[in-house]
C-alpha positions in Angstrom: -29.1 -7.4 -23.3 -25.5 -6.3 -24.0 -22.9 -9.1 -24.1 -19.4 -7.9 -23.2 -17.8 -10.5 -25.4 -19.5 -8.9 -28.5 -18.1 -5.4 -28.0 -16.5 -4.1 -31.3 -12.8 -4.6 -31.6 -12.2 -0.9 -32.2 -13.9 -0.1 -28.8 -11.8 -2.7 -27.0 -8.6 -1.2 -28.5 -9.6 2.3 -27.3 -10.2 0.9 -23.8 -6.9 -1.0 -23.7 -4.9 2.1 -24.7 -6.2 3.9 -21.5 -4.7 1.2 -19.3 -1.3 2.4 -18.0 -0.4 -0.5 -15.8 0.7 -3.7 -17.6 -1.1 -6.0 -15.2 -4.3 -4.2 -16.1 -3.7 -5.0 -19.8 -3.2 -8.7 -18.9 -6.3 -8.7 -16.7 -8.2 -7.0 -19.6 -7.1 -9.8 -22.0 -8.0 -12.5 -19.5 -11.8 -11.6 -19.4 -12.6 -13.8 -22.4 -11.2 -15.3 -25.6 -12.6 -12.5 -27.8 -11.0 -9.8 -25.7 -7.7 -11.6 -25.7 -7.7 -11.8 -29.5 -8.6 -8.1 -29.8 -5.8 -6.6 -27.8 -2.1 -7.4 -28.2 -0.2 -8.4 -25.0 2.2 -5.9 -23.5 5.8 -6.4 -24.5 8.2 -7.8 -21.9 11.3 -7.4 -24.0 11.4 -3.6 -24.4 13.2 -1.9 -21.6 11.2 0.8 -19.9 13.2 3.6 -18.2 12.2 4.0 -14.5 10.6 7.2 -13.2 13.5 9.1 -11.7 12.7 11.9 -9.3 15.2 14.4 -7.8 13.7 15.1 -4.4 14.8 18.4 -2.8 15.3 19.3 0.9 14.4 18.0 3.4 14.1 14.6 1.6 17.2 15.0 -0.6 17.4 11.9 -2.8 17.6 10.7 -6.4 14.5 8.4 -6.1 12.6 6.0 -8.3 8.8 6.0 -8.0 7.5 2.4 -7.8 3.8 1.8 -8.5 2.2 -1.5 -7.5 -1.2 -3.0 -7.4 -2.5 -5.4 -4.7 -4.4 -8.2 -6.3 -6.4 -11.3 -5.4 -5.5 -14.2 -7.7 -8.3 -16.6 -8.2 -7.1 -20.1 -9.0 -8.5 -22.5 -11.6 -10.3 -25.6 -10.3 -7.5 -27.9 -11.5 -4.8 -25.9 -9.7 -2.4 -28.3 -7.9 -2.6 -28.1 -4.1 -0.9 -30.0 -1.3 -3.9 -29.6 1.0 -7.1 -31.6 0.9 -9.2 -28.7 -0.3 -8.3 -26.7 -3.4 -7.3 -23.1 -2.8 -9.7 -20.3 -3.6 -7.4 -17.3 -4.1 -4.3 -15.6 -2.6 -3.1 -12.0 -2.2 -0.1 -10.6 -4.1 1.4 -7.3 -4.9 2.2 -6.7 -8.6 4.8 -4.3 -9.9 7.3 -3.8 -12.7 11.1 -4.0 -12.7 13.4 -1.4 -14.2 13.4 -3.5 -17.4 9.6 -3.5 -17.6 9.0 -7.0 -16.5 6.2 -7.9 -14.2 7.1 -8.9 -10.7 5.3 -10.4 -7.7 5.8 -9.0 -4.2 4.6 -9.9 -0.8 1.7 -7.5 0.1 3.1 -6.8 3.6 6.9 -7.1 3.5 7.4 -5.8 -0.1 9.9 -8.6 -0.7 10.1 -9.9 -4.2 8.9 -13.5 -4.7 10.7 -16.0 -7.0 7.6 -16.6 -9.1 7.1 -15.2 -12.6 4.0 -14.0 -14.3 5.2 -15.7 -17.5 4.3 -19.1 -15.9 0.7 -18.0 -15.3 -2.2 -18.5 -17.7 -4.2 -15.3 -17.5 -7.3 -17.0 -19.0 -7.2 -19.5 -16.0 -6.1 -17.1 -13.3 -8.4 -14.2 -12.6 -6.8 -11.1 -11.1 -9.0 -8.8 -9.0 -7.4 -5.5 -8.1 -8.0 -4.5 -4.5 -5.9 -1.4 -4.1 -2.9 0.5 -5.4 0.3 1.6 -3.7 3.3 3.9 -4.3 6.8 3.7 -2.8 9.9 5.9 -3.3 13.1 3.9 -3.7 16.7 4.8 -4.2 18.2 3.4 -7.5 19.9 0.7 -5.4 16.5 -0.6 -4.4 16.5 0.6 -0.8 13.5 2.8 0.1 14.0 6.4 0.8 14.6 7.0 4.5 12.3 9.5 6.2 9.3 8.9 3.9 6.4 7.2 5.8 3.7 7.2 3.1 3.5 8.5 -0.5 0.7 8.8 -3.0 0.4 10.2 -6.5 -1.6 13.5 -6.6 -3.9 13.9 -8.3 -5.3 10.4 -8.7 -5.2 10.7 -12.5 -1.5 11.6 -12.6 0.4 9.6 -15.1 4.0 8.5 -15.0 4.2 8.8 -18.8 4.8 12.5 -18.3 7.3 13.1 -15.5 6.8 16.9 -15.8 3.2 16.6 -14.6 4.0 14.1 -11.8 3.1 15.2 -8.3 3.2 13.3 -5.0 1.7 13.7 -1.5 3.9 12.4 1.2 4.0 12.0 5.0 7.6 12.4 5.9 9.7 12.7 9.1 7.1 10.9 11.1 4.3 13.4 10.7 4.8 16.3 8.2 2.4 16.4 5.3 3.9 17.7 2.1 3.5 18.0 -1.6 6.1 18.0 -4.3 5.8 18.3 -8.1 8.5 17.2 -10.4 10.8 20.2 -11.0 9.9 22.0 -7.7 12.9 23.3 -5.8 11.4 22.5 -2.4 8.6 20.6 -0.8 5.3 22.4 -0.1 4.2 21.9 3.5 0.4 21.6 3.5 -0.1 22.1 7.2 2.4 24.2 9.2 0.5 23.7 12.5 0.2 19.9 12.6 3.3 17.7 12.3 1.6 14.5 13.5 0.0 13.0 10.4 0.0 9.2 10.2 -1.6 7.9 7.0 -2.9 8.8 3.6 -5.6 6.9 1.7 -7.5 7.4 -1.6 -11.2 7.1 -0.7 -14.2 8.0 -3.0 -11.9 9.6 -5.5 -10.3 11.9 -3.0 -7.3 11.8 -0.6 -7.9 11.6 3.1 -5.3 11.8 5.9 -5.4 11.0 9.6 -3.2 12.3 12.4 -2.2 10.8 15.8 -5.3 12.2 17.5 -7.5 10.4 15.0 -8.7 13.5 13.2 -9.5 12.7 9.6 -9.2 15.4 6.9 -9.5 15.5 3.2 -7.3 17.2 0.7 -9.1 19.3 -2.0 -7.7 19.9 -5.5 -6.1 23.2 -4.4 -4.1 21.2 -1.7 -6.0 22.7 1.1 -6.4 20.3 4.2 -10.1 20.3 5.3 -11.2 18.6 8.5 -13.6 15.8 7.8 -14.2 14.2 11.2 -14.0 15.1 14.9 -10.8 14.0 16.8 -10.9 10.4 17.9 -8.7 11.0 20.9 -7.8 7.3 20.8 -5.0 6.3 23.2 -3.1 4.4 20.7 0.3 5.6 19.3 -0.3 5.1 15.5 -3.3 5.4 13.3 -4.1 3.7 9.9 -6.9 4.4 7.4 -8.6 1.4 5.9 -11.5 1.2 3.5 -13.8 -1.8 3.9 -17.1 -2.4 2.1 -17.3 1.2 1.1 -16.8 2.6 4.6 -13.7 4.3 6.1 -12.2 3.0 9.2 -9.4 4.2 11.6 -7.2 1.5 13.1 -5.7 2.6 16.4 -2.4 0.8 17.2 -1.3 0.6 20.8 2.5 0.5 21.2 4.8 -0.5 24.0 6.9 2.7 23.8 7.2 6.1 22.4 7.5 6.8 18.7 10.2 9.0 17.1 8.9 12.4 16.0 9.7 15.1 13.5 11.9 16.7 16.1 14.1 13.6 16.1 14.8 14.2 12.4 15.5 17.9 12.9 17.9 17.1 15.7 19.6 14.4 13.5 19.9 16.8 10.5 21.4 19.6 12.5 25.2 20.1 13.1 28.2 18.8 11.1 27.8 15.1 11.9 24.2 14.8 10.5 25.1 11.7 8.5 26.1 9.8 11.7 23.0 11.0 13.5 20.7 9.9 10.7 22.4 6.6 10.6 21.8 6.1 14.4 18.2 7.2 13.9 17.7 4.5 11.2 19.1 1.8 13.5 17.2 2.8 16.5 14.6 0.1 17.5 11.0 1.3 17.3 8.1 0.4 19.6 6.0 -2.7 18.8 2.2 -3.2 18.8 0.5 -4.7 21.8 -3.1 -4.1 21.0 -5.5 -2.7 18.4 -8.9 -0.9 18.3 -11.0 -0.1 15.3 -13.4 2.8 14.7 -15.8 3.8 12.0 -17.2 7.3 11.5 -21.0 7.7 11.6 -21.2 10.4 9.0 -24.8 11.2 9.8 -24.2 12.0 13.4 -20.5 12.9 13.2 -19.5 10.5 15.9 -17.1 7.6 16.2 -18.3 4.0 16.5 -16.1 1.6 18.4 -16.1 -1.6 16.3 -16.1 -4.8 18.3 -15.7 -7.2 15.5 -14.6 -7.2 11.8 -16.7 -10.3 11.2 -15.4 -12.0 8.0 -13.1 -9.1 7.1 -9.3 -9.1 7.2 -7.4 -5.8 7.5 -3.9 -5.7 6.0 -1.8 -2.9 7.3 1.1 -2.6 4.8 4.1 -0.3 4.7 2.8 1.6 1.6 -0.9 0.6 1.5 -3.6 -0.7 3.9 -6.7 -2.6 2.6 -9.3 -5.1 3.6 -10.5 -8.4 2.1 -13.1 -11.0 3.0 -11.7 -14.3 4.4 -14.4 -16.1 2.4 -12.5 -15.3 -0.8 -9.2 -16.5 0.4 -7.5 -19.8 1.1 -6.5 -20.2 4.7 -6.6 -17.6 7.4 -9.8 -16.4 9.1 -11.8 -13.3 9.5 -11.9 -10.7 12.3 -8.1 -10.4 12.1 -5.5 -7.7 11.4 -2.2 -8.5 9.6 0.7 -6.1 10.3 4.5 -5.8 10.6 5.9 -5.9 14.1 8.3 -3.0 14.6 7.0 -1.4 11.5 7.8 2.1 12.7 11.5 1.3 12.7 11.2 0.1 9.1 8.4 2.7 8.2 10.4 3.8 5.2 9.4 0.6 3.3 12.5 -1.5 3.9 10.3 -4.5 4.5 11.8 -5.3 7.9 10.0 -6.7 10.9 8.2 -10.0 11.3 4.6 -10.3 10.1 2.1 -10.8 12.9 -1.6 -11.4 13.2 -3.9 -9.7 15.7 -7.1 -11.6 16.5 -10.1 -9.6 17.6 -11.8 -12.4 19.4 -9.3 -12.6 22.2 -6.9 -9.7 21.4 -4.0 -12.0 21.0 -1.0 -11.3 18.7 0.8 -14.2 17.0 3.8 -14.4 14.8 2.8 -15.6 11.3 5.6 -18.2 11.3 4.0 -19.9 14.3 0.7 -20.1 12.5 1.4 -21.3 8.9 -2.3 -21.6 8.1 -2.7 -17.8 8.4 0.1 -17.3 5.8 -1.9 -19.2 3.2 -3.8 -16.0 2.3 -0.7 -14.8 0.5 0.7 -15.9 -2.8 2.4 -19.3 -2.0 5.9 -18.6 -3.0 9.4 -18.5 -1.5 10.5 -15.0 -0.7 13.7 -13.7 -2.2 15.6 -10.4 -2.3 14.2 -7.5 -4.1 15.7 -5.9 -7.2 
Protein backbone atom coordinates (compact mmCIF):
# COMPACT_ATOMS: atom_id res chain seq x y z
CA UNK A 1 0.00 0.00 0.00
CA UNK A 2 1.35 3.42 -0.99
CA UNK A 3 2.00 5.89 1.82
CA UNK A 4 1.64 9.51 0.66
CA UNK A 5 4.18 10.65 3.24
CA UNK A 6 6.84 8.47 1.57
CA UNK A 7 6.59 10.04 -1.90
CA UNK A 8 10.00 11.10 -3.30
CA UNK A 9 11.00 14.70 -2.71
CA UNK A 10 11.54 15.19 -6.46
CA UNK A 11 7.92 14.19 -7.17
CA UNK A 12 6.61 16.51 -4.45
CA UNK A 13 8.57 19.40 -5.96
CA UNK A 14 7.12 18.68 -9.42
CA UNK A 15 3.58 18.70 -7.98
CA UNK A 16 4.11 21.92 -6.04
CA UNK A 17 5.38 23.76 -9.14
CA UNK A 18 2.02 23.13 -10.81
CA UNK A 19 0.13 24.90 -8.02
CA UNK A 20 -0.55 28.46 -9.20
CA UNK A 21 -2.49 29.72 -6.19
CA UNK A 22 -0.49 30.45 -3.06
CA UNK A 23 -3.03 29.00 -0.65
CA UNK A 24 -2.77 25.72 -2.59
CA UNK A 25 0.95 25.63 -1.83
CA UNK A 26 0.25 26.27 1.84
CA UNK A 27 -2.42 23.56 1.90
CA UNK A 28 0.00 21.22 0.13
CA UNK A 29 2.63 21.83 2.80
CA UNK A 30 0.10 21.30 5.60
CA UNK A 31 -0.63 17.65 4.66
CA UNK A 32 2.19 16.25 6.77
CA UNK A 33 5.66 17.07 8.12
CA UNK A 34 7.53 15.37 5.25
CA UNK A 35 5.59 17.34 2.61
CA UNK A 36 6.23 20.54 4.54
CA UNK A 37 9.99 19.88 4.58
CA UNK A 38 10.09 18.98 0.87
CA UNK A 39 8.52 22.18 -0.48
CA UNK A 40 9.57 25.74 0.30
CA UNK A 41 6.84 28.12 1.48
CA UNK A 42 5.67 30.82 -0.92
CA UNK A 43 7.32 34.20 -0.48
CA UNK A 44 5.22 36.91 1.12
CA UNK A 45 7.77 39.68 0.68
CA UNK A 46 8.09 39.72 -3.09
CA UNK A 47 5.60 42.07 -4.71
CA UNK A 48 3.53 40.43 -7.41
CA UNK A 49 2.11 42.72 -10.09
CA UNK A 50 -1.69 42.47 -10.41
CA UNK A 51 -3.30 41.15 -13.58
CA UNK A 52 -4.31 44.34 -15.42
CA UNK A 53 -6.89 44.02 -18.18
CA UNK A 54 -7.99 46.78 -20.53
CA UNK A 55 -11.61 45.91 -21.22
CA UNK A 56 -13.18 47.30 -24.42
CA UNK A 57 -16.71 48.53 -25.18
CA UNK A 58 -19.33 47.99 -23.83
CA UNK A 59 -17.45 47.36 -20.56
CA UNK A 60 -14.82 50.04 -20.93
CA UNK A 61 -12.51 49.80 -17.93
CA UNK A 62 -8.94 49.26 -16.83
CA UNK A 63 -9.66 46.29 -14.58
CA UNK A 64 -7.82 43.91 -12.28
CA UNK A 65 -8.76 40.22 -12.25
CA UNK A 66 -9.09 38.95 -8.69
CA UNK A 67 -8.99 35.18 -8.18
CA UNK A 68 -10.18 33.69 -4.89
CA UNK A 69 -10.82 30.27 -3.40
CA UNK A 70 -13.67 29.44 -1.03
CA UNK A 71 -12.31 27.20 1.69
CA UNK A 72 -13.49 25.40 4.78
CA UNK A 73 -11.02 25.85 7.67
CA UNK A 74 -10.96 22.87 10.01
CA UNK A 75 -9.88 23.90 13.49
CA UNK A 76 -7.51 21.96 15.77
CA UNK A 77 -8.96 20.38 18.89
CA UNK A 78 -7.26 22.90 21.18
CA UNK A 79 -8.64 25.91 19.28
CA UNK A 80 -9.91 28.53 21.79
CA UNK A 81 -13.68 28.96 21.76
CA UNK A 82 -16.08 31.11 23.76
CA UNK A 83 -18.86 28.53 23.35
CA UNK A 84 -19.25 25.33 25.33
CA UNK A 85 -18.54 23.18 22.28
CA UNK A 86 -15.39 23.49 20.24
CA UNK A 87 -15.91 24.72 16.65
CA UNK A 88 -15.62 22.24 13.79
CA UNK A 89 -14.82 24.53 10.88
CA UNK A 90 -15.73 27.85 9.23
CA UNK A 91 -16.08 29.18 5.71
CA UNK A 92 -13.73 31.81 4.32
CA UNK A 93 -12.69 33.20 0.96
CA UNK A 94 -8.95 33.36 0.30
CA UNK A 95 -7.32 35.80 -2.10
CA UNK A 96 -4.14 37.77 -2.69
CA UNK A 97 -3.48 41.47 -2.37
CA UNK A 98 -1.65 43.50 -5.01
CA UNK A 99 1.52 42.93 -2.96
CA UNK A 100 1.14 39.15 -3.12
CA UNK A 101 0.04 38.70 0.50
CA UNK A 102 -2.75 36.28 1.34
CA UNK A 103 -5.99 37.82 2.53
CA UNK A 104 -9.22 36.51 4.04
CA UNK A 105 -12.59 37.68 2.73
CA UNK A 106 -16.16 37.03 3.78
CA UNK A 107 -17.56 34.42 1.32
CA UNK A 108 -20.77 36.41 0.74
CA UNK A 109 -20.03 40.11 1.14
CA UNK A 110 -16.47 39.96 -0.27
CA UNK A 111 -15.38 42.28 2.51
CA UNK A 112 -11.84 41.89 3.78
CA UNK A 113 -11.43 40.54 7.30
CA UNK A 114 -8.81 41.80 9.72
CA UNK A 115 -7.26 38.37 10.25
CA UNK A 116 -3.99 37.36 8.70
CA UNK A 117 -2.81 33.98 7.47
CA UNK A 118 0.53 34.64 9.09
CA UNK A 119 -1.06 33.90 12.50
CA UNK A 120 -2.36 30.48 11.39
CA UNK A 121 -0.45 27.25 11.77
CA UNK A 122 -1.13 25.35 8.55
CA UNK A 123 -0.16 22.04 10.14
CA UNK A 124 -2.98 22.52 12.65
CA UNK A 125 -5.57 24.18 10.41
CA UNK A 126 -6.68 22.08 7.48
CA UNK A 127 -7.96 23.95 4.42
CA UNK A 128 -10.52 22.22 2.20
CA UNK A 129 -11.19 24.09 -1.05
CA UNK A 130 -14.88 24.06 -1.97
CA UNK A 131 -14.97 26.33 -5.01
CA UNK A 132 -13.17 29.09 -6.91
CA UNK A 133 -14.34 32.53 -7.93
CA UNK A 134 -13.27 35.45 -10.14
CA UNK A 135 -14.11 39.12 -9.85
CA UNK A 136 -13.17 42.12 -11.99
CA UNK A 137 -12.21 45.19 -10.01
CA UNK A 138 -11.02 48.68 -10.81
CA UNK A 139 -7.49 49.56 -9.57
CA UNK A 140 -9.20 51.51 -6.77
CA UNK A 141 -10.73 48.28 -5.46
CA UNK A 142 -14.30 48.95 -6.58
CA UNK A 143 -15.82 46.23 -8.73
CA UNK A 144 -16.50 46.91 -12.40
CA UNK A 145 -20.07 48.14 -12.78
CA UNK A 146 -22.17 46.20 -15.28
CA UNK A 147 -20.40 42.84 -14.81
CA UNK A 148 -22.74 40.34 -13.13
CA UNK A 149 -20.55 37.23 -13.21
CA UNK A 150 -17.13 36.39 -14.64
CA UNK A 151 -15.16 33.16 -15.10
CA UNK A 152 -11.79 32.30 -16.62
CA UNK A 153 -12.08 30.45 -19.93
CA UNK A 154 -10.82 27.84 -20.43
CA UNK A 155 -10.61 26.35 -16.95
CA UNK A 156 -6.87 25.75 -17.38
CA UNK A 157 -6.15 29.40 -18.22
CA UNK A 158 -3.28 30.84 -16.20
CA UNK A 159 -2.75 34.40 -15.08
CA UNK A 160 0.98 33.90 -15.48
CA UNK A 161 0.56 34.63 -19.18
CA UNK A 162 -1.78 37.58 -19.68
CA UNK A 163 -1.71 37.15 -23.46
CA UNK A 164 -3.52 33.82 -23.15
CA UNK A 165 -6.03 35.02 -20.56
CA UNK A 166 -9.67 34.80 -21.63
CA UNK A 167 -12.85 35.41 -19.63
CA UNK A 168 -16.53 34.58 -19.89
CA UNK A 169 -18.86 37.18 -18.49
CA UNK A 170 -22.52 37.92 -17.98
CA UNK A 171 -22.79 41.66 -18.32
CA UNK A 172 -25.53 44.29 -18.50
CA UNK A 173 -27.98 41.99 -16.69
CA UNK A 174 -28.10 39.19 -19.21
CA UNK A 175 -25.68 39.37 -22.15
CA UNK A 176 -23.25 36.46 -22.42
CA UNK A 177 -19.85 37.47 -23.77
CA UNK A 178 -16.25 36.37 -24.16
CA UNK A 179 -13.12 38.49 -24.18
CA UNK A 180 -9.49 37.51 -24.62
CA UNK A 181 -6.69 39.80 -23.55
CA UNK A 182 -5.83 42.01 -26.51
CA UNK A 183 -9.22 41.72 -28.27
CA UNK A 184 -10.61 45.07 -29.43
CA UNK A 185 -14.19 44.14 -28.55
CA UNK A 186 -16.28 41.59 -26.68
CA UNK A 187 -17.58 38.54 -28.54
CA UNK A 188 -21.30 38.12 -27.94
CA UNK A 189 -21.91 34.36 -27.65
CA UNK A 190 -25.68 34.49 -28.11
CA UNK A 191 -27.28 37.35 -30.04
CA UNK A 192 -30.82 36.01 -29.48
CA UNK A 193 -30.86 35.69 -25.70
CA UNK A 194 -29.96 38.60 -23.44
CA UNK A 195 -31.37 37.07 -20.25
CA UNK A 196 -28.54 34.94 -18.86
CA UNK A 197 -28.28 34.87 -15.07
CA UNK A 198 -25.39 32.70 -13.92
CA UNK A 199 -22.25 30.76 -14.90
CA UNK A 200 -20.78 27.74 -13.16
CA UNK A 201 -17.91 25.32 -13.78
CA UNK A 202 -19.41 21.83 -13.54
CA UNK A 203 -17.78 18.52 -14.50
CA UNK A 204 -14.91 20.34 -16.19
CA UNK A 205 -17.17 22.48 -18.38
CA UNK A 206 -18.98 25.80 -18.13
CA UNK A 207 -22.75 25.89 -17.81
CA UNK A 208 -25.06 28.91 -17.93
CA UNK A 209 -28.70 29.44 -16.96
CA UNK A 210 -31.12 32.10 -18.21
CA UNK A 211 -34.16 33.67 -16.56
CA UNK A 212 -36.45 30.97 -18.01
CA UNK A 213 -34.38 28.29 -16.29
CA UNK A 214 -32.84 26.85 -19.46
CA UNK A 215 -29.38 25.43 -18.73
CA UNK A 216 -26.81 25.37 -21.55
CA UNK A 217 -23.16 24.39 -21.73
CA UNK A 218 -20.35 26.18 -23.54
CA UNK A 219 -18.13 24.01 -25.71
CA UNK A 220 -14.43 24.74 -26.38
CA UNK A 221 -15.35 26.63 -29.58
CA UNK A 222 -17.55 28.97 -27.48
CA UNK A 223 -20.77 27.58 -28.91
CA UNK A 224 -23.74 27.69 -26.50
CA UNK A 225 -25.52 24.30 -26.54
CA UNK A 226 -28.83 23.73 -24.76
CA UNK A 227 -28.48 21.15 -21.99
CA UNK A 228 -31.90 21.17 -20.31
CA UNK A 229 -35.51 22.04 -21.11
CA UNK A 230 -36.78 25.41 -19.87
CA UNK A 231 -37.78 25.44 -16.23
CA UNK A 232 -40.35 28.20 -16.70
CA UNK A 233 -40.05 29.00 -13.04
CA UNK A 234 -41.90 32.09 -11.94
CA UNK A 235 -38.96 33.54 -10.02
CA UNK A 236 -37.06 36.59 -11.18
CA UNK A 237 -33.46 35.38 -10.81
CA UNK A 238 -31.76 32.01 -11.28
CA UNK A 239 -28.55 30.66 -9.72
CA UNK A 240 -26.62 27.47 -10.47
CA UNK A 241 -25.30 25.44 -7.53
CA UNK A 242 -23.44 22.13 -7.50
CA UNK A 243 -24.23 19.93 -4.52
CA UNK A 244 -23.00 16.36 -3.98
CA UNK A 245 -22.16 16.04 -7.68
CA UNK A 246 -25.57 17.20 -8.93
CA UNK A 247 -26.48 20.49 -10.59
CA UNK A 248 -29.29 22.56 -9.09
CA UNK A 249 -31.16 25.67 -10.20
CA UNK A 250 -32.17 28.04 -7.40
CA UNK A 251 -35.17 30.18 -8.38
CA UNK A 252 -35.34 33.47 -6.49
CA UNK A 253 -38.70 35.23 -6.25
CA UNK A 254 -38.47 39.03 -6.08
CA UNK A 255 -40.79 41.78 -4.91
CA UNK A 256 -40.31 43.85 -8.06
CA UNK A 257 -38.92 43.99 -11.56
CA UNK A 258 -35.22 43.66 -12.32
CA UNK A 259 -33.30 46.02 -14.52
CA UNK A 260 -32.50 44.63 -17.97
CA UNK A 261 -29.94 45.08 -20.74
CA UNK A 262 -32.23 47.74 -22.21
CA UNK A 263 -31.70 49.87 -19.08
CA UNK A 264 -27.97 49.87 -19.78
CA UNK A 265 -28.42 50.71 -23.45
CA UNK A 266 -30.73 53.60 -22.54
CA UNK A 267 -28.26 54.84 -19.92
CA UNK A 268 -25.31 54.65 -22.34
CA UNK A 269 -27.10 56.57 -25.10
CA UNK A 270 -26.98 60.35 -25.48
CA UNK A 271 -24.51 62.91 -24.23
CA UNK A 272 -25.29 62.60 -20.51
CA UNK A 273 -24.52 58.87 -20.28
CA UNK A 274 -22.30 59.29 -17.21
CA UNK A 275 -25.17 60.82 -15.25
CA UNK A 276 -27.57 58.13 -16.46
CA UNK A 277 -25.20 55.34 -15.49
CA UNK A 278 -24.71 56.94 -12.08
CA UNK A 279 -28.48 56.98 -11.53
CA UNK A 280 -28.70 53.36 -12.64
CA UNK A 281 -26.04 52.38 -10.09
CA UNK A 282 -27.94 54.06 -7.26
CA UNK A 283 -31.35 52.69 -8.25
CA UNK A 284 -32.63 50.27 -5.57
CA UNK A 285 -33.17 46.75 -6.79
CA UNK A 286 -35.88 44.24 -5.85
CA UNK A 287 -35.36 41.96 -2.86
CA UNK A 288 -35.99 38.24 -2.44
CA UNK A 289 -39.24 37.09 -0.85
CA UNK A 290 -39.10 33.33 -1.54
CA UNK A 291 -36.99 30.55 -3.09
CA UNK A 292 -37.57 27.27 -4.90
CA UNK A 293 -34.92 24.73 -5.86
CA UNK A 294 -34.91 22.30 -8.79
CA UNK A 295 -32.67 19.44 -9.89
CA UNK A 296 -32.52 18.10 -13.42
CA UNK A 297 -33.32 14.41 -13.90
CA UNK A 298 -30.80 13.80 -16.69
CA UNK A 299 -32.22 10.37 -17.56
CA UNK A 300 -35.74 11.66 -18.22
CA UNK A 301 -34.88 15.25 -19.08
CA UNK A 302 -37.35 16.64 -16.54
CA UNK A 303 -37.07 19.04 -13.62
CA UNK A 304 -37.56 17.77 -10.07
CA UNK A 305 -38.97 20.22 -7.52
CA UNK A 306 -36.79 19.84 -4.41
CA UNK A 307 -38.73 20.12 -1.14
CA UNK A 308 -35.75 19.96 1.22
CA UNK A 309 -31.98 20.43 1.10
CA UNK A 310 -31.66 18.15 4.14
CA UNK A 311 -28.27 18.81 5.77
CA UNK A 312 -26.99 21.00 2.91
CA UNK A 313 -26.50 24.77 2.99
CA UNK A 314 -26.56 26.73 -0.27
CA UNK A 315 -24.44 29.90 -0.37
CA UNK A 316 -25.41 32.34 -3.14
CA UNK A 317 -22.46 34.72 -3.42
CA UNK A 318 -21.89 37.67 -5.72
CA UNK A 319 -19.15 35.93 -7.68
CA UNK A 320 -19.67 32.27 -6.73
CA UNK A 321 -22.40 29.94 -5.46
CA UNK A 322 -21.65 26.68 -3.69
CA UNK A 323 -22.99 24.17 -1.15
CA UNK A 324 -21.67 22.66 2.06
CA UNK A 325 -22.94 20.26 4.71
CA UNK A 326 -23.96 21.79 8.03
CA UNK A 327 -22.44 18.73 9.73
CA UNK A 328 -18.98 20.04 8.81
CA UNK A 329 -19.56 23.54 10.17
CA UNK A 330 -19.86 25.28 13.49
CA UNK A 331 -23.26 26.90 14.02
CA UNK A 332 -26.00 27.29 11.49
CA UNK A 333 -28.27 24.49 10.32
CA UNK A 334 -29.02 22.61 7.13
CA UNK A 335 -31.90 23.10 4.70
CA UNK A 336 -31.06 26.81 4.36
CA UNK A 337 -29.97 29.29 1.70
CA UNK A 338 -27.63 32.19 2.56
CA UNK A 339 -27.82 35.18 0.23
CA UNK A 340 -27.49 38.96 -0.02
CA UNK A 341 -30.66 41.03 0.17
CA UNK A 342 -30.85 43.56 -2.66
CA UNK A 343 -28.04 41.68 -4.37
CA UNK A 344 -29.16 42.82 -7.82
CA UNK A 345 -28.49 46.41 -6.92
CA UNK A 346 -24.98 45.43 -5.89
CA UNK A 347 -24.68 42.66 -8.48
CA UNK A 348 -21.35 44.06 -9.66
CA UNK A 349 -19.58 42.72 -6.60
CA UNK A 350 -19.61 45.84 -4.43
CA UNK A 351 -20.48 43.69 -1.44
CA UNK A 352 -23.54 45.73 -0.46
CA UNK A 353 -26.77 44.49 0.99
CA UNK A 354 -27.44 42.66 4.23
CA UNK A 355 -26.87 38.91 4.50
CA UNK A 356 -30.09 36.96 4.97
CA UNK A 357 -30.99 33.30 5.55
CA UNK A 358 -33.89 31.52 3.87
CA UNK A 359 -35.18 28.49 5.80
CA UNK A 360 -36.80 25.80 3.70
CA UNK A 361 -38.83 24.31 6.54
CA UNK A 362 -41.12 27.33 6.90
CA UNK A 363 -40.01 29.56 3.96
CA UNK A 364 -39.02 32.32 6.37
CA UNK A 365 -36.29 34.88 5.66
CA UNK A 366 -34.22 36.34 8.49
CA UNK A 367 -31.47 38.91 8.70
CA UNK A 368 -28.21 37.29 9.76
CA UNK A 369 -27.66 39.98 12.41
CA UNK A 370 -30.87 38.86 14.13
CA UNK A 371 -29.68 35.25 14.30
CA UNK A 372 -25.99 35.32 15.34
CA UNK A 373 -25.86 31.53 15.58
CA UNK A 374 -26.31 31.30 11.80
CA UNK A 375 -23.28 33.56 11.27
CA UNK A 376 -20.93 31.14 13.04
CA UNK A 377 -20.47 29.16 9.82
CA UNK A 378 -18.25 31.99 8.56
CA UNK A 379 -14.70 32.74 9.65
CA UNK A 380 -15.14 34.42 13.10
CA UNK A 381 -13.50 37.78 12.43
CA UNK A 382 -14.38 41.42 12.37
CA UNK A 383 -15.10 42.75 8.91
CA UNK A 384 -13.07 45.69 7.65
CA UNK A 385 -12.75 47.61 4.43
CA UNK A 386 -11.25 45.94 1.38
CA UNK A 387 -7.98 46.97 -0.24
